[in-house]
Structures are given as C-alpha cells and as structure tokens.
SEZA-491809 format. One record per residue: residue number from 1; residue in one letter; chain; x, y, z of N, C-alpha, C, CB in turn. Coordinates in steps of 0.02 Angstrom, whole numbers, plus 50000, padded with zeros to 5 digits. Glycine has a CB too. Layout:
! residues N
<atom NUM,"a","A",<X,Y,Z>,<X,Y,Z>,<X,Y,Z>,<X,Y,Z>>,
...
***
This chain:
! residues 148
<atom 1,"m","A",<55773,54065,54632>,<55722,54100,54598>,<55673,54053,54564>,<55753,54147,54547>>,
<atom 2,"g","A",<55696,53997,54539>,<55653,53949,54507>,<55601,53922,54552>,<55693,53894,54480>>,
<atom 3,"n","A",<55617,53909,54616>,<55569,53882,54663>,<55509,53928,54671>,<55601,53870,54728>>,
<atom 4,"q","A",<55521,53992,54677>,<55466,54040,54686>,<55422,54041,54624>,<55493,54111,54701>>,
<atom 5,"e","A",<55454,54042,54565>,<55414,54042,54503>,<55372,53979,54498>,<55460,54048,54443>>,
<atom 6,"e","A",<55401,53921,54518>,<55364,53859,54516>,<55305,53862,54564>,<55410,53799,54532>>,
<atom 7,"m","A",<55316,53889,54625>,<55262,53892,54673>,<55207,53938,54647>,<55287,53916,54742>>,
<atom 8,"v","A",<55225,53994,54617>,<55176,54040,54592>,<55137,54009,54534>,<55208,54106,54569>>,
<atom 9,"q","A",<55173,53974,54489>,<55141,53944,54432>,<55097,53884,54452>,<55194,53923,54381>>,
<atom 10,"n","A",<55118,53848,54505>,<55081,53788,54525>,<55024,53804,54573>,<55127,53739,54558>>,
<atom 11,"e","A",<55005,53867,54580>,<54949,53887,54621>,<54959,53872,54694>,<54887,53854,54597>>,
<atom 12,"t","A",<55022,53858,54718>,<55034,53847,54788>,<55019,53910,54826>,<55106,53824,54799>>,
<atom 13,"v","A",<55033,53966,54796>,<55022,54031,54826>,<54955,54057,54802>,<55081,54081,54809>>,
<atom 14,"p","A",<54910,54078,54849>,<54846,54106,54827>,<54856,54165,54780>,<54805,54127,54887>>,
<atom 15,"k","A",<54808,54175,54735>,<54813,54228,54684>,<54830,54296,54713>,<54749,54233,54646>>,
<atom 16,"a","A",<54798,54315,54767>,<54811,54381,54798>,<54884,54386,54819>,<54765,54393,54859>>,
<atom 17,"k","A",<54912,54333,54847>,<54982,54336,54868>,<55028,54337,54808>,<54999,54276,54913>>,
<atom 18,"r","A",<55010,54300,54754>,<55052,54301,54694>,<55054,54372,54667>,<55025,54252,54639>>,
<atom 19,"i","A",<54997,54407,54666>,<54996,54474,54640>,<55038,54520,54684>,<54924,54500,54636>>,
<atom 20,"r","A",<55033,54511,54750>,<55075,54553,54795>,<55149,54540,54782>,<55057,54538,54869>>,
<atom 21,"i","A",<55169,54478,54773>,<55240,54462,54760>,<55261,54494,54695>,<55252,54385,54757>>,
<atom 22,"q","A",<55221,54486,54643>,<55238,54516,54578>,<55242,54592,54583>,<55186,54496,54524>>,
<atom 23,"t","A",<55197,54621,54621>,<55196,54695,54628>,<55259,54718,54663>,<55133,54718,54668>>,
<atom 24,"e","A",<55278,54682,54717>,<55339,54699,54753>,<55400,54694,54708>,<55347,54654,54815>>,
<atom 25,"c","A",<55402,54641,54669>,<55460,54632,54622>,<55463,54689,54573>,<55454,54565,54583>>,
<atom 26,"l","A",<55405,54709,54547>,<55403,54765,54498>,<55424,54832,54531>,<55331,54772,54468>>,
<atom 27,"k","A",<55404,54842,54595>,<55425,54902,54629>,<55501,54906,54635>,<55393,54906,54699>>,
<atom 28,"v","A",<55532,54850,54652>,<55605,54849,54658>,<55636,54861,54590>,<55630,54782,54688>>,
<atom 29,"l","A",<55611,54828,54539>,<55639,54839,54472>,<55629,54912,54450>,<55606,54792,54421>>,
<atom 30,"n","A",<55572,54942,54463>,<55561,55011,54444>,<55609,55058,54480>,<55490,55030,54459>>,
<atom 31,"a","A",<55620,55044,54544>,<55668,55085,54583>,<55738,55080,54554>,<55668,55064,54657>>,
<atom 32,"e","A",<55756,55019,54534>,<55823,55009,54505>,<55828,55043,54437>,<55839,54933,54497>>,
<atom 33,"i","A",<55774,55038,54397>,<55775,55072,54332>,<55779,55147,54339>,<55713,55052,54293>>,
<atom 34,"t","A",<55742,55174,54389>,<55744,55246,54401>,<55816,55267,54419>,<55694,55266,54458>>,
<atom 35,"t","A",<55849,55227,54461>,<55918,55242,54479>,<55962,55241,54417>,<55943,55191,54530>>,
<atom 36,"i","A",<55951,55193,54375>,<55993,55187,54314>,<55980,55248,54269>,<55977,55119,54275>>,
<atom 37,"n","A",<55916,55267,54262>,<55900,55325,54220>,<55934,55388,54244>,<55825,55336,54217>>,
<atom 38,"i","A",<55933,55396,54310>,<55965,55456,54341>,<56040,55453,54326>,<55952,55459,54418>>,
<atom 39,"q","A",<56070,55395,54336>,<56142,55388,54324>,<56159,55392,54250>,<56167,55323,54353>>,
<atom 40,"a","A",<56111,55370,54208>,<56123,55370,54136>,<56126,55441,54108>,<56070,55330,54100>>,
<atom 41,"s","A",<56095,55487,54144>,<56096,55556,54120>,<56167,55585,54123>,<56048,55600,54161>>,
<atom 42,"i","A",<56208,55555,54165>,<56278,55572,54166>,<56311,55526,54115>,<56309,55565,54240>>,
<atom 43,"s","A",<56364,55547,54083>,<56395,55505,54032>,<56425,55443,54065>,<56450,55544,53994>>,
<atom 44,"l","A",<56400,55385,54047>,<56423,55322,54075>,<56462,55283,54023>,<56363,55280,54101>>,
<atom 45,"t","A",<56514,55249,54048>,<56554,55206,54004>,<56521,55138,54001>,<56627,55200,54028>>,
<atom 46,"e","A",<56545,55098,53955>,<56521,55029,53951>,<56533,54992,54015>,<56555,54992,53894>>,
<atom 47,"k","A",<56589,55004,54047>,<56605,54973,54112>,<56554,54993,54165>,<56676,54992,54134>>,
<atom 48,"d","A",<56537,55058,54165>,<56488,55081,54214>,<56420,55047,54203>,<56480,55159,54209>>,
<atom 49,"l","A",<56399,55042,54140>,<56335,55010,54125>,<56337,54937,54147>,<56320,55015,54050>>,
<atom 50,"n","A",<56392,54902,54136>,<56399,54832,54157>,<56394,54825,54232>,<56465,54804,54132>>,
<atom 51,"q","A",<56425,54873,54268>,<56422,54871,54341>,<56350,54882,54365>,<56468,54924,54370>>,
<atom 52,"i","A",<56315,54930,54334>,<56245,54943,54353>,<56202,54880,54339>,<56218,55004,54313>>,
<atom 53,"e","A",<56213,54851,54283>,<56175,54791,54265>,<56187,54734,54316>,<56196,54767,54194>>,
<atom 54,"e","A",<56249,54727,54338>,<56266,54678,54389>,<56232,54693,54456>,<56340,54676,54397>>,
<atom 55,"i","A",<56231,54756,54474>,<56198,54777,54536>,<56125,54763,54533>,<56210,54850,54550>>,
<atom 56,"v","A",<56092,54778,54476>,<56021,54765,54469>,<56007,54690,54474>,<55996,54793,54401>>,
<atom 57,"d","A",<56046,54650,54439>,<56037,54577,54441>,<56045,54552,54512>,<56086,54541,54393>>,
<atom 58,"t","A",<56097,54574,54546>,<56110,54552,54614>,<56054,54574,54661>,<56177,54578,54638>>,
<atom 59,"s","A",<56032,54635,54655>,<55979,54662,54698>,<55915,54623,54689>,<55967,54737,54682>>,
<atom 60,"f","A",<55897,54611,54626>,<55836,54576,54610>,<55838,54504,54635>,<55823,54578,54536>>,
<atom 61,"e","A",<55896,54470,54625>,<55902,54402,54649>,<55898,54400,54724>,<55967,54371,54625>>,
<atom 62,"g","A",<55930,54449,54757>,<55927,54451,54830>,<55855,54463,54854>,<55974,54506,54858>>,
<atom 63,"f","A",<55820,54505,54820>,<55751,54520,54837>,<55707,54457,54829>,<55724,54576,54792>>,
<atom 64,"i","A",<55716,54422,54774>,<55678,54361,54762>,<55695,54309,54814>,<55691,54334,54692>>,
<atom 65,"e","A",<55758,54302,54830>,<55778,54255,54882>,<55748,54271,54950>,<55853,54252,54888>>,
<atom 66,"l","A",<55747,54335,54965>,<55717,54358,55028>,<55642,54341,55029>,<55727,54435,55038>>,
<atom 67,"k","A",<55608,54356,54975>,<55536,54341,54970>,<55525,54265,54974>,<55506,54369,54904>>,
<atom 68,"a","A",<55566,54226,54941>,<55559,54154,54941>,<55570,54127,55011>,<55609,54121,54891>>,
<atom 69,"r","A",<55619,54153,55047>,<55633,54132,55117>,<55573,54148,55160>,<55696,54167,55145>>,
<atom 70,"r","A",<55545,54210,55152>,<55486,54228,55190>,<55427,54184,55175>,<55469,54301,55177>>,
<atom 71,"l","A",<55418,54167,55111>,<55364,54125,55091>,<55372,54054,55120>,<55360,54123,55015>>,
<atom 72,"r","A",<55433,54028,55119>,<55445,53962,55148>,<55429,53963,55223>,<55519,53941,55136>>,
<atom 73,"k","A",<55446,54017,55257>,<55432,54024,55328>,<55356,54025,55340>,<55465,54089,55356>>,
<atom 74,"q","A",<55320,54062,55299>,<55247,54065,55304>,<55215,53995,55293>,<55219,54115,55253>>,
<atom 75,"i","A",<55240,53959,55244>,<55214,53893,55229>,<55227,53847,55287>,<55244,53866,55164>>,
<atom 76,"s","A",<55286,53851,55315>,<55304,53810,55374>,<55258,53824,55433>,<55377,53822,55394>>,
<atom 77,"f","A",<55245,53889,55444>,<55201,53911,55497>,<55130,53883,55488>,<55199,53987,55501>>,
<atom 78,"i","A",<55105,53887,55427>,<55039,53862,55410>,<55036,53787,55422>,<55020,53879,55337>>,
<atom 79,"k","A",<55086,53750,55398>,<55086,53678,55408>,<55087,53661,55482>,<55147,53646,55374>>,
<atom 80,"s","A",<55125,53697,55522>,<55129,53682,55593>,<55065,53698,55631>,<55186,53722,55624>>,
<atom 81,"r","A",<55023,53741,55606>,<54961,53762,55639>,<54898,53734,55607>,<54957,53837,55641>>,
<atom 82,"k","A",<54904,53701,55550>,<54847,53678,55513>,<54799,53636,55554>,<54868,53640,55454>>,
<atom 83,"d","A",<54823,53585,55588>,<54781,53542,55628>,<54745,53580,55684>,<54822,53485,55657>>,
<atom 84,"q","A",<54782,53626,55715>,<54753,53667,55769>,<54695,53708,55743>,<54805,53712,55800>>,
<atom 85,"v","A",<54705,53741,55687>,<54653,53784,55659>,<54593,53742,55636>,<54681,53825,55600>>,
<atom 86,"e","A",<54607,53684,55607>,<54553,53640,55585>,<54513,53612,55644>,<54582,53583,55544>>,
<atom 87,"s","A",<54541,53613,55705>,<54505,53588,55763>,<54454,53638,55789>,<54554,53570,55818>>,
<atom 88,"l","A",<54455,53699,55765>,<54407,53750,55786>,<54338,53735,55758>,<54430,53819,55765>>,
<atom 89,"t","A",<54287,53749,55798>,<54219,53744,55774>,<54204,53803,55727>,<54168,53742,55834>>,
<atom 90,"k","A",<54148,53799,55691>,<54129,53854,55646>,<54120,53918,55686>,<54065,53836,55607>>,
<atom 91,"r","A",<54089,53913,55744>,<54077,53973,55785>,<54142,54001,55811>,<54031,53957,55844>>,
<atom 92,"e","A",<54189,53957,55830>,<54254,53981,55853>,<54291,54018,55798>,<54296,53923,55879>>,
<atom 93,"v","A",<54284,53994,55738>,<54315,54028,55680>,<54284,54096,55671>,<54307,53985,55615>>,
<atom 94,"q","A",<54218,54101,55678>,<54184,54166,55673>,<54210,54214,55726>,<54107,54157,55680>>,
<atom 95,"v","A",<54217,54189,55786>,<54242,54233,55842>,<54314,54252,55827>,<54236,54195,55914>>,
<atom 96,"l","A",<54355,54204,55804>,<54424,54217,55788>,<54430,54273,55735>,<54459,54153,55762>>,
<atom 97,"k","A",<54388,54270,55684>,<54387,54321,55632>,<54372,54390,55661>,<54336,54303,55578>>,
<atom 98,"c","A",<54323,54392,55704>,<54303,54454,55736>,<54359,54482,55779>,<54240,54444,55778>>,
<atom 99,"l","A",<54389,54439,55818>,<54445,54459,55861>,<54503,54486,55820>,<54468,54400,55904>>,
<atom 100,"a","A",<54518,54453,55766>,<54574,54474,55723>,<54560,54542,55691>,<54587,54422,55668>>,
<atom 101,"k","A",<54497,54558,55683>,<54478,54624,55655>,<54478,54678,55709>,<54408,54620,55623>>,
<atom 102,"g","A",<54492,54658,55772>,<54496,54706,55825>,<54431,54717,55864>,<54519,54770,55797>>,
<atom 103,"m","A",<54384,54675,55853>,<54319,54682,55889>,<54326,54659,55961>,<54262,54641,55854>>,
<atom 104,"n","A",<54288,54688,56006>,<54288,54667,56076>,<54230,54620,56090>,<54285,54729,56122>>,
<atom 105,"n","A",<54226,54592,56150>,<54175,54543,56166>,<54103,54569,56156>,<54183,54521,56236>>,
<atom 106,"p","A",<54085,54628,56180>,<54017,54651,56170>,<53999,54659,56094>,<54007,54718,56206>>,
<atom 107,"e","A",<54047,54683,56054>,<54034,54691,55983>,<54023,54623,55949>,<54092,54728,55950>>,
<atom 108,"i","A",<54065,54575,55969>,<54059,54508,55941>,<53993,54476,55960>,<54117,54464,55964>>,
<atom 109,"a","A",<53974,54484,56025>,<53912,54458,56049>,<53851,54485,56010>,<53905,54473,56123>>,
<atom 110,"d","A",<53852,54551,55998>,<53798,54583,55961>,<53796,54558,55889>,<53807,54659,55962>>,
<atom 111,"l","A",<53854,54554,55859>,<53858,54532,55789>,<53834,54460,55779>,<53928,54539,55764>>,
<atom 112,"l","A",<53854,54417,55825>,<53838,54345,55817>,<53774,54323,55854>,<53897,54304,55842>>,
<atom 113,"f","A",<53742,54373,55887>,<53681,54359,55926>,<53692,54305,55979>,<53624,54337,55878>>,
<atom 114,"i","A",<53746,54314,56016>,<53761,54269,56073>,<53779,54313,56133>,<53820,54219,56056>>,
<atom 115,"s","A",<53781,54283,56191>,<53797,54321,56251>,<53871,54336,56255>,<53774,54284,56314>>,
<atom 116,"r","A",<53889,54387,56294>,<53960,54404,56306>,<53995,54344,56339>,<53966,54468,56352>>,
<atom 117,"r","A",<53960,54311,56384>,<53989,54253,56418>,<54006,54197,56368>,<53942,54226,56471>>,
<atom 118,"t","A",<53964,54188,56319>,<53977,54138,56266>,<54038,54158,56226>,<53915,54129,56220>>,
<atom 119,"v","A",<54044,54221,56211>,<54103,54246,56176>,<54165,54231,56217>,<54097,54322,56161>>,
<atom 120,"e","A",<54163,54246,56281>,<54220,54234,56326>,<54240,54159,56325>,<54202,54256,56399>>,
<atom 121,"e","A",<54189,54114,56325>,<54203,54043,56323>,<54235,54024,56256>,<54139,54002,56334>>,
<atom 122,"h","A",<54209,54051,56202>,<54240,54037,56136>,<54312,54061,56134>,<54200,54070,56079>>,
<atom 123,"r","A",<54325,54118,56162>,<54393,54145,56165>,<54439,54098,56202>,<54394,54214,56199>>,
<atom 124,"k","A",<54414,54074,56260>,<54455,54027,56299>,<54471,53965,56259>,<54419,54007,56364>>,
<atom 125,"h","A",<54421,53938,56224>,<54432,53878,56184>,<54482,53891,56126>,<54364,53854,56157>>,
<atom 126,"i","A",<54473,53949,56095>,<54519,53968,56040>,<54590,53973,56066>,<54497,54036,56007>>,
<atom 127,"n","A",<54598,54009,56121>,<54666,54017,56150>,<54696,53951,56168>,<54663,54062,56212>>,
<atom 128,"k","A",<54656,53907,56196>,<54682,53841,56217>,<54700,53798,56156>,<54629,53804,56261>>,
<atom 129,"k","A",<54654,53795,56108>,<54666,53752,56049>,<54725,53777,56007>,<54602,53750,56006>>,
<atom 130,"l","A",<54734,53843,56003>,<54788,53871,55961>,<54850,53888,56000>,<54763,53933,55925>>,
<atom 131,"g","A",<54847,53883,56066>,<54905,53900,56107>,<54920,53974,56104>,<54966,53861,56084>>,
<atom 132,"i","A",<54870,54014,56101>,<54878,54086,56095>,<54886,54118,56163>,<54819,54118,56058>>,
<atom 133,"k","A",<54936,54162,56167>,<54948,54197,56230>,<54936,54273,56225>,<55020,54184,56254>>,
<atom 134,"n","A",<54934,54297,56164>,<54922,54370,56155>,<54887,54383,56088>,<54989,54410,56158>>,
<atom 135,"s","A",<54864,54445,56080>,<54825,54462,56020>,<54868,54461,55957>,<54794,54532,56029>>,
<atom 136,"m","A",<54933,54472,55962>,<54976,54470,55903>,<54979,54399,55875>,<55047,54494,55921>>,
<atom 137,"q","A",<54983,54349,55918>,<54984,54279,55896>,<54916,54263,55861>,<54997,54230,55957>>,
<atom 138,"l","A",<54862,54287,55891>,<54797,54276,55862>,<54794,54306,55792>,<54743,54304,55907>>,
<atom 139,"w","A",<54816,54368,55786>,<54815,54401,55721>,<54857,54366,55670>,<54837,54473,55728>>,
<atom 140,"k","A",<54917,54342,55692>,<54963,54307,55646>,<54930,54244,55618>,<55030,54289,55684>>,
<atom 141,"i","A",<54897,54206,55661>,<54864,54145,55639>,<54806,54163,55592>,<54839,54104,55700>>,
<atom 142,"a","A",<54765,54211,55611>,<54708,54231,55569>,<54731,54255,55500>,<54667,54285,55604>>,
<atom 143,"s","A",<54786,54293,55501>,<54813,54319,55439>,<54841,54262,55394>,<54869,54372,55454>>,
<atom 144,"a","A",<54879,54216,55425>,<54909,54161,55389>,<54857,54117,55356>,<54951,54121,55436>>,
<atom 145,"f","A",<54800,54109,55389>,<54746,54066,55362>,<54693,54107,55326>,<54714,54026,55418>>,
<atom 146,"e","A",<54710,54170,55311>,<54666,54215,55274>,<54596,54220,55302>,<54662,54193,55203>>,
<atom 147,"l","A",<54593,54226,55368>,<54528,54235,55402>,<54511,54307,55410>,<54529,54201,55469>>,
<atom 148,"i","A",<54556,54352,55391>,<54542,54424,55394>,<54558,54455,55327>,<54583,54459,55451>>,
***
C-alpha cells in the first residue's frame, strides 16, 4: 500500500489517474460501509464487529494491491513502448489520435487536410514503428500514452 501512496504523492501518476484511483478506493470503502450498516442493523456482538472490521481491512488491502499491480503493469508497458512512440512524427501522432478515436481514413484525411493515400501511408508507418497488428493494440498504446 505504501508504494502506491508514494507514487501518487510523487506525481508519478498523472492527476487524472490519481483521482480515478482515489475514487475507486472510495467506492470500495463505501460499499463495505454500506454492508456494515446493513449488518449493524441486526444486533452484532463485539466479535462480529471485529470480524467485519477485519474483512474491510483485508478487502481494502486486496483492492489496493490489485490496483498497484495494475499500475505497475501499465508503467512497464509504457516503458517498453516509450521509444517506439517517441519515434513517431507529429503527423503520425495526429493520425494515431484520430484512429484511436475510431475515425476512418476519409474522416482523418478531411480533418487533417491530407489525401486518403497519405493517411494510409501514415497508418503503415505507425503500424510498423509500433508493431501494431490490430486496432485494439493501437487503442491500448494511445490510451497508455494519453493520446485519446
């Protein structure tokens, strides 16, 4: 749990992602509190309350660990693709953003004031530079690098 807090405090995680992590943590806590409130309406013993407290602590720690593991995986992915993404030209990045938003070649050509053939060439270069084989991989990279 300390590692995630350190990453969040050290600005390793962009502000939007920190807010999403905090929001998710709060949702889990609220769900656990709601469960406790429902159960508390029934007469609970001290032992019952201790068990509930233990469950909440364990659930929250598990949730944080899961989020931390996912965050480490995302960071690893970004590190492994950083050089590839940085090798893209400005125009290729523009095309990548459009593709990640679901735009097709004619739409991209109209938006960027280039020919469809030029868009196709940019797509080929993007796919080659990033090793992309399908649109899901393209979206994953665009999302990881906050291009969409």
